[in-house]
VEXZA-22992 format. One record per residue (C-alpha): x, y, z; residue number from 1; residue in one letter. Coordinates in nm, 3 decimals, decimal comma, padded with zeros to 5 digits. Layout:
         X         Y         Z     n   res
         X         Y         Z   NUM     A
...
This chain:
         X         Y         Z     n   res
    04,775   -07,299   -04,276     1     M
    04,474   -07,256   -04,056     2     S
    04,301   -06,976   -03,931     3     M
    04,437   -07,020   -03,607     4     S
    04,774   -07,076   -03,680     5     E
    04,721   -06,720   -03,891     6     E
    04,594   -06,561   -03,577     7     K
    04,881   -06,688   -03,378     8     T
    05,162   -06,557   -03,597     9     L
    05,012   -06,222   -03,609    10     L
    04,967   -06,241   -03,226    11     S
    05,334   -06,318   -03,228    12     I
    05,407   -05,965   -03,345    13     V
    05,193   -05,798   -03,112    14     K
    05,346   -05,977   -02,838    15     C
    05,701   -05,899   -02,927    16     L
    05,618   -05,562   -02,960    17     S
    05,495   -05,532   -02,608    18     I
    05,823   -05,685   -02,502    19     Y
    06,021   -05,420   -02,655    20     G
    06,099   -05,593   -02,979    21     V
    06,046   -05,349   -03,276    22     P
    05,761   -05,432   -03,496    23     T
    05,954   -05,434   -03,795    24     T
    06,239   -05,650   -03,634    25     L
    05,966   -05,899   -03,541    26     A
    05,814   -05,899   -03,882    27     I
    06,160   -05,938   -04,061    28     K
    06,193   -06,244   -03,813    29     F
    05,887   -06,418   -03,950    30     L
    05,927   -06,299   -04,293    31     F
    06,270   -06,463   -04,279    32     A
    06,110   -06,812   -04,151    33     H
    05,919   -06,832   -04,438    34     G
    05,580   -06,647   -04,307    35     V
    05,365   -06,503   -04,598    36     D
    05,367   -06,114   -04,554    37     I
    05,033   -06,101   -04,697    38     N
    04,894   -06,321   -04,441    39     L
    04,508   -06,232   -04,379    40     A
    04,325   -06,186   -04,064    41     M
    03,956   -06,300   -04,010    42     E
    03,824   -05,987   -04,216    43     D
    04,095   -06,032   -04,482    44     N
    04,292   -05,745   -04,366    45     A
    04,682   -05,794   -04,401    46     T
    04,952   -05,649   -04,166    47     I
    04,986   -05,354   -04,433    48     L
    04,640   -05,303   -04,401    49     M
    04,659   -05,256   -04,049    50     A
    04,958   -05,041   -04,044    51     A
    04,778   -04,823   -04,300    52     A
    04,459   -04,786   -04,084    53     A
    04,680   -04,700   -03,779    54     E
    04,865   -04,450   -03,983    55     G
    05,223   -04,581   -03,934    56     D
    05,391   -04,466   -04,254    57     A
    05,719   -04,607   -04,137    58     N
    05,592   -04,954   -04,085    59     L
    05,409   -04,938   -04,437    60     V
    05,750   -04,847   -04,576    61     D
    05,913   -05,134   -04,452    62     F
    05,615   -05,354   -04,534    63     L
    05,594   -05,231   -04,900    64     M
    05,986   -05,275   -04,925    65     G
    05,977   -05,664   -04,871    66     I
    05,656   -05,721   -05,091    67     G
    05,370   -05,641   -04,913    68     A
    05,048   -05,614   -05,157    69     D
    04,866   -05,315   -05,143    70     P
    04,575   -05,438   -05,327    71     N
    04,439   -05,680   -05,136    72     I
    04,053   -05,602   -05,014    73     P
    03,934   -05,663   -04,666    74     T
    03,594   -05,838   -04,660    75     K
    03,442   -05,495   -04,618    76     S
    03,642   -05,399   -04,936    77     E
    03,869   -05,164   -04,829    78     Y
    04,237   -05,115   -04,957    79     L
    04,539   -05,020   -04,759    80     A
    04,514   -04,660   -04,927    81     I
    04,143   -04,631   -04,887    82     T
    04,163   -04,711   -04,509    83     R
    04,445   -04,458   -04,476    84     A
    04,231   -04,212   -04,656    85     A
    03,911   -04,278   -04,431    86     A
    04,124   -04,206   -04,119    87     R
    04,309   -03,905   -04,260    88     G
    04,657   -04,045   -04,209    89     H
    04,845   -03,837   -04,461    90     M
    05,168   -03,937   -04,431    91     S
    05,070   -04,272   -04,486    92     T
    04,906   -04,206   -04,809    93     I
    05,196   -04,021   -04,936    94     E
    05,401   -04,327   -04,841    95     M
    05,169   -04,580   -05,040    96     L
    05,176   -04,355   -05,349    97     L
    05,560   -04,326   -05,320    98     R
    05,568   -04,705   -05,372    99     H
    05,362   -04,705   -05,653   100     G
    05,006   -04,740   -05,539   101     V
    04,781   -04,590   -05,785   102     G
    04,600   -04,292   -05,640   103     I
    04,247   -04,379   -05,847   104     N
    04,290   -04,762   -05,729   105     S
    03,944   -04,923   -05,672   106     Q
    03,834   -05,187   -05,424   107     A
    03,572   -05,456   -05,537   108     Q
    03,291   -05,195   -05,495   109     D
    03,494   -04,933   -05,713   110     A
    03,554   -04,733   -05,392   111     T
    03,861   -04,503   -05,431   112     T
    04,074   -04,305   -05,171   113     A
    03,895   -04,002   -05,259   114     L
    03,551   -04,124   -05,221   115     Y
    03,597   -04,251   -04,859   116     V
    03,805   -03,915   -04,745   117     A
    03,518   -03,718   -04,897   118     A
    03,260   -03,933   -04,728   119     E
    03,462   -03,942   -04,390   120     N
    03,488   -03,544   -04,418   121     G
    03,870   -03,565   -04,432   122     Q
    03,904   -03,232   -04,620   123     L
    04,284   -03,198   -04,611   124     H
    04,303   -03,550   -04,791   125     V
    04,025   -03,472   -05,018   126     V
    04,248   -03,167   -05,087   127     D
    04,577   -03,340   -05,139   128     F
    04,451   -03,615   -05,348   129     L
    04,271   -03,353   -05,583   130     L
    04,585   -03,186   -05,612   131     R
    04,763   -03,481   -05,667   132     R
    04,541   -03,576   -05,980   133     G
    04,262   -03,789   -05,808   134     A
    03,984   -03,835   -06,043   135     D
    03,657   -03,679   -05,870   136     H
    03,429   -03,847   -06,144   137     S
    03,499   -04,194   -06,062   138     M
    03,198   -04,383   -05,925   139     A
    03,133   -04,664   -05,715   140     M
    02,948   -04,971   -05,851   141     N
    02,625   -04,809   -05,745   142     D
    02,709   -04,468   -05,931   143     G
    02,814   -04,284   -05,621   144     A
    03,088   -04,023   -05,678   145     T
    03,283   -03,854   -05,411   146     P
    03,055   -03,554   -05,413   147     L
    02,766   -03,774   -05,344   148     V
    02,957   -03,953   -05,055   149     G
    03,040   -03,580   -04,904   150     A
    02,683   -03,472   -04,947   151     A
    02,512   -03,777   -04,817   152     W
    02,714   -03,731   -04,492   153     Q
    02,680   -03,347   -04,460   154     G
    03,046   -03,237   -04,530   155     H
    03,007   -02,869   -04,668   156     L
    03,347   -02,780   -04,691   157     E
    03,435   -03,108   -04,883   158     V
    03,126   -03,054   -05,089   159     V
    03,240   -02,700   -05,190   160     Q
    03,622   -02,818   -05,240   161     L
    03,482   -03,094   -05,489   162     L
    03,231   -02,867   -05,672   163     V
    03,522   -02,594   -05,704   164     N
    03,721   -02,871   -05,856   165     S
    03,479   -02,941   -06,125   166     G
    03,254   -03,207   -06,009   167     A
    02,962   -03,271   -06,169   168     D
    02,671   -03,140   -05,897   169     I
    02,384   -03,316   -06,119   170     D
    02,566   -03,639   -06,161   171     H
    02,298   -03,932   -06,086   172     S
    02,348   -04,245   -05,908   173     M
    02,216   -04,569   -06,078   174     N
    01,877   -04,518   -05,894   175     C
    01,866   -04,148   -06,010   176     G
    01,977   -03,991   -05,697   177     E
    02,187   -03,688   -05,699   178     T
    02,417   -03,545   -05,433   179     A
    02,153   -03,272   -05,373   180     L
    01,898   -03,551   -05,332   181     Y
    02,140   -03,747   -05,090   182     M
    02,171   -03,398   -04,894   183     A
    01,816   -03,328   -04,898   184     A
    01,710   -03,685   -04,782   185     S
    01,923   -03,688   -04,488   186     N
    01,857   -03,312   -04,369   187     G
    02,186   -03,165   -04,418   188     H
    02,021   -02,830   -04,518   189     Y
    02,374   -02,624   -04,552   190     A
    02,446   -02,846   -04,806   191     V
    02,143   -02,840   -04,995   192     V
    02,128   -02,459   -04,956   193     D
    02,487   -02,455   -05,105   194     Y
    02,369   -02,689   -05,382   195     F
    02,077   -02,460   -05,474   196     I
    02,295   -02,142   -05,468   197     D
    02,545   -02,310   -05,712   198     V
    02,263   -02,413   -05,954   199     G
    02,186   -02,769   -05,893   200     A
    01,874   -02,928   -06,062   201     D
    01,624   -02,921   -05,797   202     V
    01,352   -03,090   -06,026   203     E
    01,549   -03,387   -06,129   204     K
    01,381   -03,705   -06,076   205     Y
    01,516   -03,998   -05,927   206     T
    01,387   -04,341   -06,058   207     N
    01,103   -04,338   -05,809   208     L
    00,990   -04,002   -05,955   209     S
    01,110   -03,798   -05,658   210     M
    01,306   -03,476   -05,668   211     T
    01,565   -03,362   -05,396   212     P
    01,331   -03,079   -05,253   213     L
    01,043   -03,313   -05,257   214     Y
    01,189   -03,546   -05,018   215     I
    01,327   -03,284   -04,810   216     A
    00,965   -03,101   -04,801   217     A
    00,789   -03,438   -04,716   218     Y
    01,044   -03,602   -04,474   219     E
    01,004   -03,249   -04,293   220     G
    01,400   -03,206   -04,231   221     H
    01,509   -02,916   -04,039   222     L
    01,870   -02,770   -04,013   223     A
    02,068   -02,678   -03,739   224     V
    01,835   -02,335   -03,673   225     H
    01,521   -02,513   -03,772   226     G
    01,482   -02,411   -04,148   227     H
    01,320   -02,612   -04,407   228     T
    01,407   -02,563   -04,756   229     P
    01,105   -02,344   -04,785   230     L
    01,271   -02,091   -04,531   231     H
    01,569   -02,101   -04,695   232     G
    01,474   -02,017   -05,075   233     A
    01,245   -01,751   -04,926   234     T
    01,545   -01,573   -04,734   235     R
    01,757   -01,580   -05,041   236     K
    01,449   -01,470   -05,238   237     N
    01,464   -01,762   -05,497   238     Q
    01,095   -01,729   -05,596   239     L
    01,106   -01,996   -05,854   240     D
    01,220   -02,223   -05,579   241     T
    00,956   -02,117   -05,361   242     V
    00,697   -02,158   -05,608   243     K
    00,815   -02,509   -05,651   244     Y
    00,824   -02,628   -05,325   245     L
    00,498   -02,491   -05,232   246     I
    00,384   -02,696   -05,588   247     S
    00,499   -03,006   -05,408   248     I
    00,316   -02,947   -05,095   249     G
    00,552   -02,760   -04,854   250     S
    00,396   -02,621   -04,548   251     D
    00,359   -02,239   -04,617   252     I
    00,291   -02,151   -04,269   253     N
    00,584   -02,406   -04,121   254     C
    00,766   -02,255   -03,819   255     L
    01,131   -02,273   -03,761   256     D
    01,293   -02,286   -03,441   257     R
    01,245   -01,887   -03,378   258     M
    00,861   -01,963   -03,476   259     L
    00,920   -01,775   -03,805   260     N
    00,737   -01,871   -04,104   261     A
    00,838   -01,781   -04,433   262     P
    00,633   -01,499   -04,444   263     L
    00,825   -01,354   -04,146   264     H
    01,144   -01,416   -04,326   265     I
    01,029   -01,238   -04,659   266     A
    00,904   -00,937   -04,429   267     A
    01,209   -00,925   -04,234   268     E
    01,436   -00,920   -04,569   269     M
    01,210   -00,691   -04,760   270     G
    01,147   -00,933   -05,052   271     H
    00,805   -00,757   -05,135   272     T
    00,763   -00,987   -05,440   273     D
    00,799   -01,272   -05,235   274     M
    00,567   -01,152   -04,948   275     V
    00,316   -01,064   -05,229   276     Q
    00,334   -01,426   -05,350   277     Y
    00,323   -01,594   -05,021   278     L
    00,015   -01,417   -04,918   279     L
   -00,144   -01,496   -05,233   280     S
   -00,093   -01,849   -05,176   281     C
   -00,267   -01,852   -04,831   282     G
    00,034   -01,755   -04,583   283     A
   -00,114   -01,644   -04,268   284     D
    00,003   -01,302   -04,201   285     P
   -00,111   -01,342   -03,806   286     T
    00,105   -01,611   -03,703   287     I
    00,323   -01,485   -03,411   288     R
    00,687   -01,543   -03,382   289     N
    00,912   -01,521   -03,080   290     S
    00,865   -01,154   -03,081   291     N
    00,556   -00,942   -03,108   292     T
    00,319   -00,787   -03,407   293     I
    00,469   -00,503   -03,549   294     I
    00,327   -00,301   -03,878   295     K
    00,555   -00,391   -04,163   296     T
    00,568   -00,100   -04,429   297     N
    00,616   -00,233   -04,788   298     Y
    00,682   -00,019   -05,070   299     L
    00,462   -00,222   -05,324   300     Y
    00,121   -00,123   -05,444   301     K
   -00,152   -00,291   -05,245   302     G
    00,074   -00,401   -04,953   303     L
    00,093   -00,052   -04,763   304     E
   -00,145   -00,181   -04,494   305     N
   -00,044   -00,508   -04,465   306     T
    00,042   -00,622   -04,096   307     F
    00,272   -00,934   -04,045   308     V
    00,370   -01,083   -03,737   309     V
    00,743   -01,063   -03,806   310     C
    01,077   -01,038   -03,638   311     C
């Protein structure tokens, strides 16, 4: 059967639907006349694939009942269940599972439903799949796990759910990049901040000898409020992280969008050890932020008379 004939047959289904003929009835008619239910379109997508992508659980139920194959991948390597997961079609996913589709089914690139749901920020689908036993440790051919996919796209709630479900925060892809590295390299600072809080390895090297915070510092990524990793680590009084960031070249006087340098933040939070360290590294206490110069009283030896331009 030629490609043009395949297109025509699929077009018949659409045309019949337009004129009031139920899609299932049109498919039954074609199926009864010998049409292959797994007939593929140009991108190798089948009718089942299209139904899953559109979230038509009833049509999926019907197609599976007459022998549609859920494991035929598209040219872009999607399966029926991964297409449904990417678009958040919960009822369709449930229907596919009811018909025996494996929850950890993998496409040619080893993509799973959990991975694409995580990468696309489909929190409710990720939660459902995890509760149904989806394996959060399964990786794609490049070594990316669902946690890496969620971090890469900056989906904080999905990241938190996966970590709370036991996902390995320091898992490395084939190239050595971790979920923290992917979040840092794409400027998703809220995710970076979370990973630091839960103890992710900030000094884990990639195959190119770069660390997550190294790439964040040198690419100059800012979060929604303009904070760099150095601002965030200072606010949380994470002295070891601050020392590391400064050692790899982070700008100690870098300003966020409120014109606060890390020293302003340390002063505001009352982190006296941090203030002392930043000053010892050359932080400029005369930089103005969006407010005025005020005298900050530090209950720390040698800092009582320090003036810092702070908020």
